[in-house]
Residue frames as a rotation matrix with the C-alpha (Angstrom) as fourth column:
MET 1
-0.615 -0.245 -0.749 -5.04
-0.520 -0.588 0.619 -30.65
-0.592 0.771 0.234 27.40
ASN 2
0.496 0.796 0.347 -7.50
-0.151 0.472 -0.868 -31.44
-0.855 0.378 0.355 24.70
GLU 3
0.304 -0.357 0.883 -6.79
0.793 0.608 -0.027 -32.65
-0.528 0.709 0.468 21.20
ASN 4
0.815 0.060 0.576 -6.75
0.445 -0.702 -0.556 -29.17
0.370 0.710 -0.599 19.63
ASP 5
0.827 -0.549 0.118 -4.20
-0.503 -0.630 0.591 -27.84
-0.250 -0.548 -0.798 22.16
THR 6
0.283 -0.738 0.613 -1.90
0.158 0.666 0.729 -30.75
-0.946 -0.110 0.305 21.40
SER 7
0.358 -0.122 0.926 -2.07
0.920 0.215 -0.327 -30.27
-0.159 0.969 0.189 17.64
SER 8
0.912 -0.016 0.409 -1.57
0.109 -0.953 -0.281 -26.49
0.395 0.301 -0.868 17.86
SER 9
0.680 -0.715 0.162 1.40
-0.493 -0.282 0.823 -26.83
-0.543 -0.640 -0.544 20.20
SER 10
0.171 -0.641 0.748 3.02
0.491 0.714 0.499 -29.45
-0.854 0.282 0.437 17.97
SER 11
0.540 0.034 0.841 2.49
0.822 -0.239 -0.517 -27.31
0.183 0.970 -0.157 14.85
SER 12
0.949 -0.216 0.231 3.86
-0.243 -0.965 0.097 -24.21
0.202 -0.148 -0.968 16.57
SER 13
0.465 -0.833 0.298 6.90
-0.269 0.188 0.945 -26.11
-0.843 -0.520 -0.137 17.82
SER 14
0.244 -0.382 0.891 7.53
0.821 0.570 0.020 -27.45
-0.516 0.727 0.453 14.30
VAL 15
0.829 0.047 0.557 7.41
0.377 -0.783 -0.495 -23.89
0.412 0.621 -0.667 12.93
TRP 16
0.817 -0.542 0.196 9.87
-0.539 -0.596 0.595 -22.79
-0.205 -0.592 -0.779 15.58
SER 17
0.313 -0.736 0.601 12.16
0.125 0.659 0.742 -25.75
-0.941 -0.157 0.298 14.96
ARG 18
0.463 -0.125 0.878 12.11
0.883 0.156 -0.443 -25.15
-0.082 0.980 0.182 11.20
TYR 19
0.926 -0.139 0.350 13.02
-0.073 -0.978 -0.194 -21.49
0.370 0.154 -0.916 11.79
ARG 20
0.622 -0.726 0.292 15.88
-0.503 -0.085 0.860 -22.44
-0.600 -0.682 -0.418 14.10
GLN 21
0.298 -0.496 0.815 17.14
0.565 0.780 0.268 -25.02
-0.769 0.381 0.513 11.61
ALA 22
0.682 -0.013 0.732 17.06
0.671 -0.386 -0.633 -22.48
0.291 0.922 -0.254 8.76
LYS 23
0.896 -0.374 0.241 18.93
-0.430 -0.868 0.249 -19.98
0.116 -0.327 -0.938 10.94
GLN 24
0.432 -0.769 0.470 21.60
-0.186 0.434 0.881 -22.55
-0.882 -0.469 0.044 11.82
GLU 25
0.352 -0.271 0.896 22.01
0.839 0.516 -0.173 -23.48
-0.416 0.812 0.409 8.14
ALA 26
0.847 -0.013 0.532 22.33
0.302 -0.811 -0.501 -19.81
0.438 0.584 -0.683 7.18
LEU 27
0.785 -0.565 0.255 24.98
-0.590 -0.556 0.586 -19.23
-0.189 -0.610 -0.769 9.84
ALA 28
0.289 -0.696 0.657 27.05
0.098 0.705 0.703 -22.27
-0.952 -0.139 0.272 8.81
SER 29
-0.036 -0.386 -0.922 29.27
-0.917 -0.354 0.185 -22.08
-0.398 0.852 -0.341 5.80
PRO 30
0.622 0.344 -0.703 29.35
-0.682 0.679 -0.271 -24.94
0.385 0.648 0.657 3.23
GLY 31
-0.234 -0.812 -0.535 32.38
-0.280 0.584 -0.762 -26.52
0.931 -0.028 -0.364 4.94
GLY 32
0.397 0.472 -0.787 30.52
0.596 0.520 0.612 -26.82
0.698 -0.712 -0.075 8.23
GLU 33
-0.648 -0.665 -0.372 32.39
0.735 -0.416 -0.536 -23.93
0.201 -0.620 0.758 9.80
GLU 34
-0.053 0.592 -0.804 30.95
0.625 -0.608 -0.489 -20.80
-0.779 -0.529 -0.338 11.36
ALA 35
0.742 0.436 0.509 29.65
0.669 -0.444 -0.596 -18.06
-0.034 0.783 -0.621 9.10
ASN 36
-0.222 -0.814 0.537 31.92
0.793 -0.471 -0.386 -15.42
0.567 0.340 0.750 7.70
PRO 37
-0.042 0.219 -0.975 32.13
0.868 -0.475 -0.144 -12.64
-0.495 -0.852 -0.170 10.33
ASP 38
-0.898 -0.352 -0.264 32.48
0.176 -0.837 0.517 -10.08
-0.403 0.418 0.814 7.51
LEU 39
-0.457 0.809 0.369 28.82
0.743 0.119 0.659 -10.51
0.490 0.575 -0.655 6.50
THR 40
-0.847 0.278 0.453 26.63
-0.395 -0.899 -0.189 -7.53
0.354 -0.339 0.871 7.12
LEU 41
-0.686 0.657 0.314 23.41
-0.158 0.286 -0.945 -7.86
-0.711 -0.698 -0.093 9.08
GLU 42
0.169 0.778 -0.605 21.36
-0.835 -0.214 -0.508 -7.38
-0.524 0.590 0.614 5.90
GLU 43
-0.239 -0.341 -0.909 23.24
-0.816 0.578 -0.002 -10.16
0.526 0.742 -0.417 4.09
LEU 44
-0.990 -0.136 0.047 22.79
-0.136 0.780 -0.610 -12.49
0.047 -0.610 -0.791 7.05
GLU 45
-0.352 0.933 0.072 19.06
-0.360 -0.064 -0.931 -11.70
-0.864 -0.353 0.358 7.28
LEU 46
0.168 0.380 -0.910 18.70
-0.982 -0.012 -0.186 -12.32
-0.082 0.925 0.371 3.54
ALA 47
-0.634 -0.475 -0.610 20.44
-0.526 0.843 -0.110 -15.69
0.566 0.251 -0.785 3.85
ILE 48
-0.902 0.368 0.227 18.19
-0.023 0.483 -0.875 -16.67
-0.432 -0.794 -0.427 6.77
ALA 49
-0.065 0.938 -0.341 15.10
-0.647 -0.300 -0.701 -15.53
-0.760 0.175 0.626 4.85
GLU 50
-0.065 -0.015 -0.998 16.06
-0.946 0.318 0.057 -17.57
0.317 0.948 -0.035 1.77
LEU 51
-0.870 -0.306 -0.387 16.67
-0.188 0.931 -0.313 -20.72
0.456 -0.199 -0.867 3.80
ALA 52
-0.713 0.683 0.157 13.49
-0.134 0.088 -0.987 -20.18
-0.688 -0.725 0.028 5.82
ALA 53
0.082 0.756 -0.650 11.48
-0.901 -0.222 -0.372 -19.81
-0.425 0.616 0.663 2.61
SER 54
-0.289 -0.241 -0.927 13.00
-0.717 0.695 0.043 -23.00
0.634 0.677 -0.374 1.21
SER 55
-0.995 -0.060 -0.083 12.06
0.014 0.720 -0.693 -24.76
0.101 -0.691 -0.716 4.48
GLY 56
-0.350 0.937 -0.020 8.44
0.724 0.284 0.628 -23.73
0.594 0.205 -0.778 4.06
LEU 57
-0.237 0.256 -0.937 8.31
0.756 -0.557 -0.344 -20.67
-0.610 -0.790 -0.061 6.29
PRO 58
0.392 0.516 0.762 6.29
0.911 -0.332 -0.244 -17.98
0.128 0.790 -0.600 4.49
GLU 59
0.983 0.059 0.173 7.70
0.041 -0.993 0.110 -14.84
0.178 -0.101 -0.979 6.11
THR 60
0.059 -0.995 0.084 11.13
0.200 -0.071 -0.977 -13.39
0.978 0.075 0.195 6.61
GLY 61
-0.469 -0.291 0.834 12.35
-0.707 -0.442 -0.552 -13.39
0.529 -0.848 0.001 10.16
MET 62
-0.981 0.075 0.180 10.79
-0.085 0.668 -0.739 -15.08
-0.176 -0.740 -0.649 13.13
PRO 63
-0.469 0.883 -0.003 7.27
0.589 0.315 0.744 -16.50
0.658 0.347 -0.668 13.06
PRO 64
-0.113 0.488 0.865 4.58
-0.434 -0.808 0.399 -14.38
0.894 -0.330 0.303 14.72
ARG 65
-0.827 -0.199 0.525 4.13
-0.556 0.154 -0.817 -14.73
0.082 -0.968 -0.238 18.46
SER 66
0.100 0.963 0.252 0.56
-0.925 0.183 -0.333 -15.93
-0.366 -0.200 0.909 17.95
THR 67
0.543 0.025 -0.839 1.91
-0.538 0.778 -0.325 -18.90
0.645 0.628 0.436 15.97
VAL 68
-0.457 -0.822 -0.339 4.61
-0.177 0.457 -0.872 -19.82
0.872 -0.338 -0.354 18.46
HIS 69
-0.978 0.158 -0.135 2.44
0.160 0.155 -0.975 -19.24
-0.133 -0.975 -0.177 21.55
PRO 70
-0.501 0.851 0.158 -1.24
0.121 -0.112 0.986 -19.80
0.857 0.514 -0.047 20.67
VAL 71
-0.489 0.440 0.753 -3.96
-0.841 -0.468 -0.273 -18.64
0.232 -0.766 0.599 23.08
LYS 72
-0.912 0.086 -0.400 -5.34
0.142 0.983 -0.113 -21.51
0.384 -0.160 -0.910 25.15
ARG 73
-0.459 0.806 -0.375 -8.48
0.671 0.037 -0.740 -19.77
-0.582 -0.591 -0.558 26.44
PRO 74
0.095 0.554 0.827 -11.21
0.941 -0.320 0.107 -17.85
0.324 0.769 -0.552 24.66
PRO 75
-0.803 -0.400 0.441 -10.99
0.294 -0.910 -0.291 -14.06
0.518 -0.105 0.849 24.65
VAL 76
-0.192 0.727 -0.660 -13.08
0.969 0.034 -0.245 -12.33
-0.156 -0.686 -0.710 27.31
SER 77
-0.935 -0.240 -0.260 -12.90
0.216 -0.969 0.118 -8.82
-0.280 0.054 0.959 25.89
LEU 78
-0.608 0.776 0.165 -16.35
0.041 -0.177 0.983 -9.09
0.793 0.605 0.076 24.27
TRP 79
0.209 0.673 -0.709 -17.95
0.807 0.291 0.514 -9.96
0.552 -0.680 -0.483 27.62
PHE 80
-0.408 -0.463 -0.787 -15.96
0.845 -0.518 -0.134 -7.23
-0.346 -0.719 0.602 29.36
TYR 81
-1.000 0.002 0.030 -17.00
0.012 -0.897 0.442 -4.48
0.028 0.442 0.897 26.95
SER 82
-0.303 0.951 -0.056 -20.62
0.222 0.127 0.967 -5.66
0.927 0.281 -0.250 26.91
THR 83
0.119 0.290 -0.950 -20.70
0.974 0.153 0.169 -5.53
0.195 -0.945 -0.264 30.72
LEU 84
-0.719 -0.447 -0.532 -19.20
0.547 -0.836 -0.038 -2.03
-0.428 -0.319 0.846 30.73
LEU 85
-0.861 0.452 0.233 -21.77
-0.067 -0.555 0.829 -0.85
0.504 0.699 0.508 28.20
PHE 86
0.023 0.903 -0.429 -24.63
0.542 0.350 0.764 -2.33
0.840 -0.250 -0.482 30.24
LEU 87
-0.081 -0.115 -0.990 -23.35
0.982 -0.182 -0.059 -0.73
-0.173 -0.977 0.128 33.47
PHE 88
-0.947 -0.282 -0.152 -22.99
0.246 -0.944 0.220 2.67
-0.205 0.171 0.964 31.78
ALA 89
-0.556 0.816 0.158 -26.53
-0.020 -0.203 0.979 2.48
0.831 0.541 0.129 30.37
ALA 90
0.175 0.614 -0.770 -27.89
0.806 0.361 0.470 1.40
0.566 -0.702 -0.431 33.78
LEU 91
-0.476 -0.429 -0.768 -26.07
0.804 -0.566 -0.183 4.32
-0.356 -0.704 0.614 35.45
VAL 92
-0.983 0.133 0.130 -27.48
-0.046 -0.851 0.524 6.87
0.180 0.509 0.842 32.99
ILE 93
-0.202 0.969 -0.141 -31.02
0.149 0.173 0.974 5.48
0.968 0.176 -0.179 33.31
GLY 94
0.070 0.172 -0.983 -30.69
0.960 0.256 0.113 5.36
0.270 -0.951 -0.147 37.11
MET 95
-0.761 -0.413 -0.500 -29.49
0.547 -0.823 -0.154 8.96
-0.348 -0.391 0.852 37.30
ILE 96
-0.797 0.561 0.225 -32.31
-0.183 -0.579 0.795 10.19
0.576 0.592 0.564 35.05
TRP 97
0.073 0.851 -0.519 -34.86
0.453 0.436 0.778 8.28
0.889 -0.292 -0.354 37.16
TRP 98
-0.143 -0.213 -0.967 -33.34
0.988 -0.088 -0.127 9.60
-0.058 -0.973 0.223 40.42
GLY 99
-0.963 -0.261 -0.073 -33.25
0.252 -0.961 0.115 13.19
-0.100 0.092 0.991 39.08
ARG 100
-0.490 0.855 0.167 -36.92
-0.153 -0.273 0.950 13.10
0.858 0.440 0.265 38.04
LYS 101
0.193 0.552 -0.811 -37.93
0.721 0.481 0.498 11.56
0.665 -0.681 -0.305 41.38
MET 102
-0.292 -0.400 -0.869 -36.02
0.922 -0.360 -0.145 14.17
-0.254 -0.843 0.474 43.44
TYR 103
-0.767 -0.152 -0.624 -36.61
0.095 -0.988 0.123 17.29
-0.635 0.035 0.772 41.35
GLY 104
-0.931 0.364 -0.013 -39.46
-0.050 -0.092 0.995 16.49
0.361 0.927 0.104 39.00
């Protein structure tokens, strides 16, 4: 692992740990007991969102997957699509050349 992978994994784990901590605090009542089972899902989500925002998490709910699990290798889609485009152009040019040679 290089230095960037280490820093990104530690920052993503801190985001995840802060989210989990905010969720645990939202589920616990002030006396340290479990949350009131009469809470609706919306009320519980609101409590989690408020505690997550106070912990420094910008969004409501879980952090995005790209934050929790960052990509460790560069994307290859640009190379893939460029290769496909080149092969298609070569096929069209080859077929035109072959057609003129056979029938022209």
